[in-house]
C-alpha positions in Angstrom: 4.5 15.7 -39.9 4.8 12.5 -42.0 8.4 14.0 -42.9 9.5 13.0 -39.4 9.7 9.2 -41.0 13.4 8.6 -41.1 14.6 8.3 -44.7 16.0 4.8 -44.5 15.0 1.6 -41.6 15.9 2.3 -38.5 17.4 -0.7 -36.8 16.6 -2.0 -33.6 18.8 0.0 -31.0 20.7 -1.9 -28.6 19.0 -1.2 -25.3 20.1 1.7 -23.5 19.4 0.1 -19.8 22.7 -1.8 -20.7 25.2 1.1 -21.1 25.5 3.1 -17.9 26.7 6.7 -18.0 28.9 8.1 -15.2 26.5 10.7 -13.7 23.4 8.9 -14.0 23.2 7.0 -10.9 24.4 9.9 -8.8 21.5 11.9 -10.4 19.0 8.9 -10.2 19.8 8.8 -6.3 19.2 13.0 -6.2 16.1 12.4 -7.6 14.3 9.7 -5.6 16.4 11.1 -2.2 14.7 14.5 -2.9 11.4 13.2 -3.7 11.6 11.3 -0.6 12.4 14.4 1.3 9.9 16.5 -0.5 6.7 14.4 0.1 8.1 13.5 3.6 7.9 17.3 4.7 5.5 18.3 7.4 3.5 15.3 6.2 2.0 14.7 9.7 0.1 18.3 9.0 -2.1 16.1 6.8 -3.1 14.3 10.1 -5.6 11.4 9.6 -6.1 12.5 5.9 -9.0 10.7 4.6 -10.3 9.4 8.0 -12.8 7.1 6.2 -9.8 4.9 5.6 -7.7 5.6 8.7 -10.4 4.3 10.6 -10.1 1.3 8.3 -6.5 1.1 9.1 -7.1 1.3 12.7 -9.7 -1.4 12.7 -7.1 -4.0 10.3 -4.5 -3.3 13.0 -6.9 -4.6 15.6 -8.5 -7.4 13.9 -7.3 -9.6 11.1 -10.9 -10.4 10.3 -11.0 -6.6 9.3 -8.0 -6.5 8.0 -8.8 -9.2 5.5 -12.2 -7.9 4.4 -11.4 -4.1 4.6 -13.9 -3.6 7.5 -14.4 0.2 8.6 -14.3 -1.0 12.4 -12.8 -3.9 14.2 -15.9 -5.2 15.2 -16.7 -6.1 11.2 -20.2 -4.5 11.1 -19.6 -3.0 7.2 -16.5 -3.0 4.9 -15.1 0.1 3.1 -16.6 0.5 -0.3 -13.1 -0.8 -2.1 -11.4 -3.9 -1.6 -9.0 -3.9 0.8 -5.3 -4.2 -0.7 -4.5 -0.4 -0.4 -5.1 -0.7 3.5 -3.0 -3.7 4.0 0.8 -1.9 3.9 -0.8 0.8 6.0 -2.6 -1.9 8.6 0.9 -3.8 8.9 2.5 -0.4 9.3 0.4 0.5 12.1 0.8 -3.1 13.7 4.5 -2.6 13.9 4.8 1.6 14.6 1.5 1.9 16.5 -1.4 4.2 15.4 -0.5 7.7 14.3 -0.1 10.0 10.7 3.3 9.0 9.9 2.8 5.1 10.0 -0.6 5.5 8.0 1.1 7.9 5.4 4.7 7.1 5.3 3.6 4.1 3.3 2.5 6.5 0.7 5.4 8.2 0.5 7.5 5.0 -0.2 4.8 4.0 -3.3 5.3 7.4 -4.6 9.1 7.0 -4.5 8.7 3.7 -6.0 6.6 5.0 -8.7 9.2 7.4 -9.6 12.0 5.0 -9.7 9.7 2.3 -11.8 8.8 5.0 -14.4 13.0 5.7 -14.6 13.6 2.2 -15.0 10.8 1.4 -17.5 11.5 4.6 -19.6 15.3 4.5 -19.5 15.2 0.8 -21.1 14.3 2.0 -24.7 15.1 5.8 -24.3 18.2 5.6 -22.5 19.0 7.7 -19.0 18.3 10.9 -19.7 14.8 10.0 -20.8 14.2 8.0 -17.7 15.4 10.9 -15.4 13.4 13.4 -17.2 10.3 11.0 -17.2 10.8 10.5 -13.1 11.5 14.5 -12.8 8.1 15.2 -14.4 6.1 12.3 -12.3 7.7 13.6 -9.1 6.9 17.3 -9.8 3.1 16.8 -11.1 1.1 18.4 -8.2 -1.9 15.5 -8.1 1.1 13.2 -7.6 2.7 15.5 -4.8 -1.1 15.1 -3.0 -1.9 11.5 -3.3 1.8 10.0 -2.6 1.2 11.7 0.8 -2.7 11.0 1.0 -4.1 7.5 2.1 -6.3 6.9 -0.9 -5.9 4.0 -2.7 -4.8 5.5 -5.5 -1.1 5.6 -4.5 -0.6 1.8 -4.7 -2.9 1.9 -7.9 -0.5 4.0 -9.6 2.4 1.9 -8.3 0.9 -1.5 -9.7 0.0 0.2 -13.0 3.5 1.4 -13.3 5.1 -1.9 -12.3 2.7 -3.7 -15.1 4.2 -1.3 -17.5 7.7 -2.1 -16.6 7.1 -5.7 -16.7 5.5 -5.5 -20.2 8.2 -3.6 -21.3 10.9 -6.6 -20.3 8.3 -8.8 -22.2 8.6 -6.8 -25.5 12.5 -6.9 -25.5 13.1 -10.7 -24.9 9.3 -12.1 -25.2 9.4 -14.6 -22.1 6.2 -15.7 -20.7 7.0 -14.9 -17.1 7.1 -11.1 -17.7 3.2 -11.6 -19.5 2.3 -13.3 -16.0 3.9 -10.9 -14.1 1.9 -8.2 -15.9 -1.2 -9.9 -15.2 -0.3 -10.4 -11.7 0.6 -6.5 -11.0 -2.8 -5.6 -12.8 -4.6 -8.3 -10.6 -3.6 -6.6 -7.2 -4.5 -3.4 -8.9 -8.1 -4.6 -8.9 -8.1 -5.5 -5.4 -6.6 -2.0 -4.9 -9.6 -0.1 -6.8 -11.2 -2.3 -8.9 -12.2 -1.7 -12.8 -10.1 1.2 -12.7 -6.7 -0.6 -13.2 -8.5 -2.2 -16.5 -8.0 1.0 -18.0 -4.4 0.3 -18.7 -4.9 -2.8 -20.0 -6.1 -2.3 -23.9 -2.5 -0.3 -23.8 -0.8 -3.1 -22.6 -2.2 -5.9 -24.8 -1.9 -3.8 -27.7 1.8 -3.0 -27.1 2.5 -6.9 -27.2 0.2 -7.8 -29.8 2.0 -5.3 -32.1 5.7 -5.7 -30.9 6.0 -8.9 -29.2 9.1 -11.2 -30.3 7.3 -14.2 -30.8 5.0 -15.2 -33.6 1.5 -14.3 -33.7 -0.1 -17.3 -32.2 2.3 -17.5 -29.3 1.9 -13.8 -28.6 -2.0 -14.3 -28.2 -1.2 -17.6 -26.2 1.0 -15.4 -23.7 -1.6 -12.8 -23.7 -4.3 -15.3 -22.6 -1.7 -16.6 -19.9 -1.4 -12.6 -18.6 -5.3 -12.7 -18.3 -5.3 -15.8 -16.2 -2.9 -14.4 -13.9 -4.8 -11.4 -13.5 -7.9 -13.4 -13.0 -6.2 -15.3 -10.3 -4.2 -12.6 -8.4 -7.9 -10.7 -8.0 -10.1 -13.8 -8.1 -9.1 -15.2 -5.1 -10.0 -12.6 -2.5 -13.4 -11.9 -4.7 -14.1 -15.8 -4.4 -13.2 -16.0 -0.8 -15.7 -13.2 -0.1 -18.2 -14.2 -2.2 -18.5 -18.1 -0.8 -17.8 -16.6 2.6 -21.4 -17.1 4.4 -22.9 -13.5 4.8 -23.8 -13.6 8.5 -20.6 -14.2 9.4 -18.8 -11.6 7.6 -19.1 -7.6 7.3 -21.4 -6.1 5.0 -19.8 -4.9 1.6 -19.9 -1.3 1.6 -21.1 0.4 -1.3 -23.5 -2.5 -2.5 -27.2 -2.5 -1.5 -27.2 -6.3 -1.6 -24.2 -7.1 0.4 -22.2 -8.4 -2.8 -18.9 -7.8 -3.7 -19.7 -8.5 -7.5 -22.3 -5.9 -7.3 -20.1 -3.6 -6.0 -17.6 -4.2 -8.6 -20.0 -3.7 -11.7 -22.3 -1.1 -10.0 -21.3 1.4 -7.6 -17.5 0.9 -8.9 -18.2 -0.1 -12.0 -20.5 1.1 -14.8 -22.3 3.4 -12.5 -19.0 5.3 -12.8 -19.3 5.5 -16.5 -23.3 6.2 -16.8 -23.8 8.3 -13.4 -26.5 5.7 -12.1 -24.4 4.6 -9.1 -27.0 3.3 -6.5 -26.3 4.4 -3.1 -24.2 7.7 -4.5 -23.2 11.0 -2.7 -25.2 13.0 -5.4 -26.5 12.8 -8.8 -24.6 11.9 -11.8 -25.6 12.2 -15.5 -26.8 15.2 -17.4 -29.1 17.8 -15.3 -32.2 19.4 -16.6 -30.6 22.5 -15.7 -27.2 21.8 -17.4 -24.1 20.7 -16.1 -23.4 17.3 -15.3 -24.6 16.2 -11.7 -22.2 17.3 -9.0 -19.1 16.3 -10.8 -19.1 18.9 -13.4 -19.4 19.1 -17.0 -18.3 16.0 -19.2 -16.1 16.4 -22.9 -13.0 16.5 -24.2 -11.7 19.6 -22.5 -12.6 18.3 -18.7 -9.1 17.9 -18.0 -8.4 21.2 -18.5 -11.0 22.7 -16.8 -10.4 24.3 -13.1 -11.3 21.6 -11.4 -8.6 19.4 -12.8 -6.2 21.5 -15.0 -3.8 22.4 -12.2 -3.8 18.8 -11.0 -2.2 17.2 -14.2 -2.9 19.4 -17.4 0.3 20.9 -17.3 1.9 18.6 -19.9 -0.5 16.9 -21.5 -0.4 18.6 -24.7 3.4 18.2 -25.2 3.0 14.5 -24.5 0.3 14.3 -27.4 2.5 16.2 -29.9 5.4 13.9 -28.6 3.7 10.9 -28.7 2.6 11.4 -32.4 6.2 13.0 -33.8 7.8 9.8 -31.7 5.7 7.2 -33.5 6.4 9.0 -37.1 10.0 9.1 -36.4 10.0 5.5 -35.8 8.0 4.7 -38.8 10.4 2.3 -40.7 11.4 0.5 -37.6 11.3 -3.0 -37.4 7.7 -4.4 -35.8 9.5 -5.4 -32.5 11.1 -1.6 -32.1 11.1 -1.0 -28.3 10.8 2.3 -28.6 7.7 2.5 -31.2 6.5 -0.4 -28.2 7.2 2.1 -25.4 5.1 5.4 -27.2 2.0 2.8 -27.6 2.1 1.6 -24.0 2.2 4.9 -22.6 0.6 6.7 -25.4 -2.5 4.1 -25.2 -2.5 4.3 -21.6 -3.1 8.1 -21.7 -5.8 8.3 -24.6 -8.0 5.6 -22.8 -7.7 6.5 -19.2 -7.8 10.5 -20.4 -10.8 9.8 -22.3 -12.9 7.7 -19.8 -12.1 10.3 -17.1 -13.3 13.1 -19.7 -16.4 11.4 -20.3 -17.8 9.6 -17.3 -20.8 11.0 -15.8 -20.6 9.4 -12.5 -18.3 10.4 -9.6 -15.3 11.8 -10.4 -12.7 13.4 -8.6 -9.9 15.8 -9.3 -7.4 13.4 -7.5 -8.4 10.6 -9.9 -6.4 12.3 -12.5 -3.2 10.9 -11.0 -3.9 7.8 -12.9 -2.5 10.0 -15.6 0.6 11.2 -14.5 2.7 8.1 -15.4 1.7 8.3 -18.6 2.3 12.1 -19.3 5.6 12.3 -17.7 6.8 9.0 -19.5 5.7 10.3 -22.5 7.5 13.8 -22.4 10.4 12.3 -21.0 10.9 9.9 -24.0 9.6 12.0 -27.1 11.6 14.8 -25.4 15.0 12.9 -25.7 14.1 10.9 -28.8 13.3 14.0 -31.0 16.2 16.0 -29.2 18.8 13.2 -30.7 17.2 14.0 -33.9 17.2 18.3 -33.6 19.5 18.7 -36.6 16.1 17.8 -38.8 14.2 21.1 -39.6 10.9 19.3 -39.2 12.1 17.5 -35.8 12.7 21.1 -34.3 9.4 22.0 -35.4 8.1 19.2 -33.4 10.2 20.4 -30.3 9.2 23.8 -30.6 5.5 23.3 -30.5 6.1 20.9 -27.6 7.3 23.9 -25.9 4.8 26.6 -27.4 1.8 24.3 -26.3 3.3 23.6 -22.7 4.0 27.5 -22.3 0.7 28.2 -23.4 -0.9 25.9 -21.1 0.9 27.1 -18.2 0.1 30.5 -19.1 -3.6 29.3 -19.0 -3.6 27.6 -15.6 -1.3 30.1 -13.6 -4.0 32.9 -14.9 -6.6 31.3 -12.6 -4.8 32.0 -9.8 -3.0 35.0 -10.3 -2.3 35.7 -6.7 -0.5 32.9 -6.5 3.4 33.6 -7.2 2.0 36.3 -9.7 5.5 36.9 -11.2 5.8 33.0 -12.4 3.3 33.2 -15.3 5.2 36.0 -17.0 8.6 34.1 -16.4 7.1 31.1 -18.2 5.3 33.0 -20.9 8.6 35.4 -21.8 11.0 32.2 -21.3 8.4 29.8 -23.2 8.7 32.5 -26.2 12.2 32.8 -26.3 12.7 29.0 -26.3 10.1 28.0 -28.5 11.9 30.4 -31.2 15.5 28.9 -30.0 14.4 25.5 -31.1 13.3 26.3 -34.3 17.1 26.7 -35.3 20.3 24.8 -35.3 22.6 25.8 -33.0 26.0 24.8 -31.2 26.0 22.2 -28.8 26.5 24.4 -25.9 23.7 26.6 -27.1 21.6 23.6 -28.0 22.5 22.6 -24.0 21.0 25.6 -22.7 18.2 26.1 -24.8 17.1 22.3 -23.8 17.6 23.2 -20.3 15.5 26.1 -20.6 12.9 24.3 -22.3 13.0 21.8 -19.2 12.7 24.8 -16.7 9.9 26.4 -18.8 7.5 22.9 -18.8 8.1 22.2 -15.0 8.0 25.5 -13.4 4.4 25.4 -13.2 4.1 22.0 -11.5 6.6 22.4 -9.3 5.3 25.4 -7.8 1.8 24.0 -7.5 3.3 20.6 -5.8 5.5 23.1 -3.2 2.1 24.8 -2.7 0.6 21.3 -2.1 3.6 19.9 0.1 3.1 23.5 2.1 -0.5 22.7 2.7 -2.1 20.3 5.0 -4.9 18.4 3.3 -7.6 16.3 5.0 -10.9 14.9 4.0 -12.6 12.5 0.9 -11.8 15.2 -1.8 -8.6 16.8 -1.4 -7.3 18.8 -4.7 -3.5 20.2 -5.3 -2.1 23.6 -5.7 -3.8 26.8 -4.9 -7.4 28.0 -5.1 -8.9 28.8 -8.6 -12.1 30.3 -9.6 -14.7 27.5 -10.8 -12.3 25.0 -9.4 -14.9 22.3 -9.2 -17.2 23.0 -12.3 -20.5 23.9 -12.8 -23.7 22.1 -11.1 -25.1 21.6 -7.7 -21.7 21.6 -6.1 -20.8 25.0 -6.8 -21.4 27.7 -9.1 -19.4 29.3 -11.5 -16.3 30.8 -9.8 -16.5 29.1 -6.7 -14.6 26.6 -4.6 -16.9 25.6 -2.1 -17.0 22.2 -2.3 -13.5 22.3 -0.7 -15.1 22.8 2.1 -18.6 21.1 2.9 -17.4 18.0 1.0 -14.3 17.8 2.8 -11.3 19.1 1.1 -8.6 21.3 3.1 -7.8 24.2 0.5 -8.4 27.5 2.3 -11.6 29.4 0.5 -12.9 32.3 0.6 -16.0 31.5 2.3 -15.0 30.7 5.9 -12.1 29.8 7.9 -9.7 26.4 7.2 -11.0 23.8 9.7 -9.4 21.1 11.4 -11.0 18.3 9.6 -10.6 19.7 6.1 -13.9 22.0 5.8 -13.7 25.7 5.4 -17.2 26.6 6.7 -18.6 26.9 3.0 -22.0 25.5 2.0 -22.3 24.6 -1.2 -25.1 26.0 -3.1 -28.3 23.6 -2.4 -26.3 20.8 -2.4 -27.2 17.0 -1.2 -29.6 17.4 1.3 -27.2 15.3 3.5 -25.0 18.4 3.6 -24.5 20.0 6.9 -24.3 23.9 7.9 -20.7 25.3 8.1 -21.4 25.4 11.9 -22.0 21.3 12.3 -19.3 20.7 9.6 -16.5 22.4 11.0 -15.2 19.8 13.0 -14.1 21.7 15.8 -14.7 20.1 19.6 -17.8 17.9 19.3 -18.2 18.4 15.7 -20.2 15.7 13.8 -18.4 16.2 10.6 -20.5 15.9 7.4 -21.1 13.2 4.7 -17.5 13.9 3.3 -15.6 15.5 6.3 -14.9 13.8 9.7 -16.0 14.6 13.1 -13.5 15.7 15.5 -14.7 14.8 19.1 -13.8 16.9 22.3 -12.1 15.5 25.4 -15.3 15.0 27.2 -16.7 13.1 24.6 -13.8 10.5 24.3 -13.7 10.4 28.0 -17.3 9.3 28.1 -16.8 7.0 25.0 -13.6 5.3 26.6 -15.3 5.0 30.0 -15.9 0.9 30.0 -15.8 0.7 26.3 -14.0 -2.1 26.2 -17.3 -3.9 27.8 -19.4 -3.4 24.4 -19.0 -4.8 20.5 -19.1 -1.1 19.5 -18.9 2.1 21.7 -20.9 3.8 19.7 -23.0 4.0 16.6 -23.4 7.1 14.5 -24.7 7.7 10.7 -22.4 7.3 8.0 -18.6 6.3 8.2 -16.9 9.9 8.3 -19.2 10.8 11.0 -18.0 7.6 12.9 -14.5 7.7 12.0 -13.3 10.5 14.1 -14.8 9.3 17.1 -13.0 5.7 16.3 -9.6 7.2 15.6 -9.9 9.5 19.1 -10.9 5.9 21.3 -9.5 3.4 19.2 -12.5 1.4 19.9 -14.8 0.4 17.1 -17.7 2.8 15.9 -20.4 1.7 14.0 -20.9 3.7 10.7 -24.6 3.1 10.4 -25.0 3.1 6.4 -21.6 2.9 5.3 -20.0 5.8 3.5 -22.8 7.5 2.3 -25.2 6.2 5.3 -27.4 4.6 2.4 -25.9 1.2 2.7 -28.9 -1.1 4.5 -26.6 -1.9 6.8 -27.8 -2.4 9.7 -31.4 -2.7 9.1 -33.5 -1.4 11.8 -34.4 -4.9 12.9 -30.9 -5.8 13.2 -30.0 -2.5 15.1 -32.8 -3.1 17.6 -31.1 -6.7 18.2 -27.9 -5.1 18.8 -28.8 -2.7 21.2 -31.3 -5.8 23.1 -28.3 -7.7 23.6 -26.5 -4.8 25.1 -23.9 -4.4 22.1 -23.8 -1.0 21.5 -23.4 1.9 24.2 -23.9 5.3 22.4 -25.8 6.6 19.5 -24.0 9.8 18.1 -26.8 12.3 16.7 -26.5 14.5 13.9 -24.9 12.5 11.5 -26.2 13.1 7.9 -26.4 10.1 5.2 -26.5 10.9 1.3 -29.4 11.0 -0.9 -31.9 8.4 -0.3 -31.0 8.1 3.0 -34.9 8.8 4.1 -35.6 5.5 2.6 -32.4 3.6 4.1 -32.0 1.8 7.4 -30.1 5.2 8.5 -33.0 7.2 8.8 -35.1 4.9 10.3 -32.6 3.8 12.7 -32.2 7.5 13.6 -35.8 8.0 13.9 -36.4 5.0 16.1 -33.2 6.2 18.3 -34.9 9.5 18.7 -37.9 8.6 20.0 -37.0 5.7 22.4 -34.0 7.4 24.2 -33.3 10.5 26.0 -30.4 12.8 24.1 -27.8 14.3 26.4 -25.5 17.2 24.5 -21.8 16.7 25.7 -19.0 18.8 24.1 -22.0 20.0 21.5 -22.8 16.5 20.4 -25.9 14.7 21.2 -25.5 11.4 22.5 -28.0 8.8 23.4 -27.2 6.1 26.0 -28.9 2.9 24.4 -28.3 0.7 27.6 -30.4 3.1 29.8 -33.8 1.8 30.4 
């Protein structure tokens, strides 16, 4: 492989960004317009998407205090378990256009289109128009990207900000100006306000890239990186400092923390707990289990990203990206230290390796959709390395590297498509045959026109599977807390208590919307399935189905009936909270239906100590809460939390009334 190194030193190329090819901007316009149209198709089918965040958006559209803190309800009882940056765009949209599915989800689509544009711009600068367009196309076609850029989780903004940081760093490598480093740090800081420590996974790659390839002398490069770090701290720290210094009794409880601390949330539940599986108040166990497996989040290991739960989301082009990374760096072996192409490969390669390894071995909460954070790096590496190698294809060993990229992509697609043999059954055979023919063709020097056909065939082979999965993703409604892209596959959620081998039951009781084999697809995203022995908090398919009056589950939203809504809305503006329910998802459906504050007792998992029994009793005595909605469930440890004590006290002291299948307690009745 070392023979890929150029025979003589490579001069630093003229930045391709300064050269415009006639077809480039029409092609870019087609890519961005096509991405926007695809992501907007039947967008409202996703409804409230993740009702947990939609309820917070509704709250922030009514209360500026809820907007600032990221509260779950407009009365500011508790925040969501993330900083609020991802909510701000949606809340501003709702303030302008009103509360509906489109006003919440269209900003996410725009972030997706913006991410594709930024990947194009970032890859184009060192590698040229063709590489930029191929990278942007690969990102747009990635199934998990098609999922999350039509969804309201924080990941859409997180990805956009990480790509923006990569773009700014690319500019810094070109001219060495400090302003680009400061801008890079600012993007990372705002990414921290989106999803806390996850954004830091790209920081090693960013820092290494400039340390290796930045134009100034070493001492200045180090000083500039410190400036970037300072900008990151300022961009994130102003909000953290404000929350930490704000009197605790005059702001909402920090959701996801056990001691009302944003620092605890940052370092614990959203920090080290994600790595070691010891998140206090988590929805289920992480870490190694005596029975084998790795808690409810599947097994860890180097192959995790290729397993059924994650493979169809992101794995299609990862092997090709890794081969392209190695071959591309070897090809630039004798280039100058500041070579922008090698710097770009270091940046995107470091992003992929660090993030991929952390995702592979983290023992705590891990969802398949997290892998969207890998999509820009995979797409950029494939686009950049494929075009760079293609330009040198007259060399035999470069052709071998290109053929290897096609071969491993074909093998990966065959493996992934074979897991869902009823999904477009002819596709895997077409990809296999086309991949074999293209791999062989890549090994031989060919005339220009034949080579062009071979190159186009390689692109089709590489993108056929991801595009098919993305089309299926766009054509299927997704709601709940754990959405997945593409068709159901056997063993989709790995092994462990959340489902045995060959099951996809987690899509049901845990709040996804993929049609499953265990029950019917439900409006709230459940399919009626109940995981194997999971979570004392998981409800039966009947109570989790979310039909009229359905309470929802730990991760599935409630869907109240008309009579319940009318009852809650009657004189609802007289109360601070029109109702209280255990867990944020149980409360979310009622809040979205009435647009009135509903207190989520215990926060997202129902396990946060907010409010305590004494606080709840005081609110009731002061007439601030009208109804208590029975039947909600909290996560593990709920029996020791305030939510269980609140439920027991209400049941002992108030009379239950069943309306539309929902148990209500009028807390104002004496």
